[in-house]
C-alpha positions as a printed NumPy array, in Angstrom:
array([[-22.542, -91.608, -11.761],
       [-18.876, -90.481, -11.075],
       [-16.44 , -92.94 ,  -9.779],
       [-14.424, -90.185,  -8.172],
       [-10.69 , -89.908,  -8.656],
       [ -9.554, -92.437, -11.096],
       [ -6.634, -90.798, -12.773],
       [ -4.412, -87.785, -12.282],
       [ -2.114, -85.727, -14.449],
       [  0.489, -88.32 , -13.933],
       [ -1.26 , -90.928, -15.785],
       [ -0.855, -88.94 , -19.131],
       [  2.115, -88.581, -21.385],
       [  0.753, -85.67 , -23.115],
       [ -1.621, -82.667, -22.197],
       [ -3.965, -83.458, -25.112],
       [ -4.601, -86.821, -23.631],
       [ -5.499, -85.349, -20.179],
       [ -7.706, -82.803, -22.06 ],
       [ -9.668, -85.457, -23.993],
       [-10.488, -86.812, -20.564],
       [-11.758, -83.479, -19.196],
       [-13.732, -83.084, -22.433],
       [-15.48 , -86.508, -21.769],
       [-16.545, -85.331, -18.299],
       [-16.293, -81.549, -17.803],
       [-17.449, -82.049, -14.121],
       [-13.807, -83.301, -13.7  ],
       [-14.139, -86.082, -10.889],
       [-10.36 , -86.668, -11.588],
       [ -9.237, -83.23 , -10.586],
       [ -7.512, -82.626, -13.864],
       [ -8.33 , -78.82 , -14.063],
       [ -7.218, -77.799, -10.681],
       [ -7.668, -73.938, -11.338],
       [-10.965, -74.422, -13.15 ],
       [ -9.841, -72.6  , -16.442],
       [-11.014, -75.441, -18.62 ],
       [ -7.478, -76.64 , -19.485],
       [ -6.425, -79.985, -18.181],
       [ -2.769, -80.481, -16.823],
       [ -1.267, -77.479, -18.305],
       [  2.31 , -78.694, -17.24 ],
       [  2.303, -81.944, -19.434],
       [  4.296, -82.078, -22.697],
       [  2.873, -81.849, -26.373],
       [  0.835, -82.484, -28.093],
       [ -1.417, -80.004, -26.486],
       [ -4.991, -79.035, -26.679],
       [ -5.393, -75.499, -25.151],
       [ -9.202, -74.909, -26.079],
       [-10.67 , -74.543, -22.652],
       [-13.585, -76.94 , -21.769],
       [-16.907, -74.938, -21.302],
       [-18.346, -75.489, -17.861],
       [-21.816, -74.652, -17.108],
       [-21.402, -74.479, -13.263],
       [-19.26 , -72.172, -11.13 ],
       [-15.996, -73.456,  -9.605],
       [-14.44 , -72.521,  -6.202],
       [-10.942, -71.092,  -6.075],
       [ -9.59 , -74.609,  -6.556],
       [-11.555, -75.541,  -9.38 ],
       [-14.076, -77.762,  -7.609],
       [-17.61 , -77.517,  -8.73 ],
       [-19.834, -75.447,  -6.403],
       [-22.871, -77.608,  -5.838],
       [-24.753, -75.526,  -3.352],
       [-26.312, -72.252,  -3.819],
       [-24.216, -69.395,  -2.659],
       [-26.195, -66.994,  -0.575],
       [-25.15 , -63.261,  -0.442],
       [-23.867, -62.034,   2.809],
       [-26.27 , -59.929,   4.795],
       [-25.623, -56.504,   4.761]])
């Protein structure tokens, strides 16, 4: 069960630390990967971990998981 937003990018001194939190929960309840590219807090300093976290779900343009089925628009 997710506890929601617990930490944000300001809570980390290095990008690799934020990436480790994203790896621990790829649903990203903390919003560390705002653009959905699998990289947490890209603006933080080194050390860095730029290997994207694989996500098995789609995200919207803000990086939030899409949890409801998307129906095609009628033509």
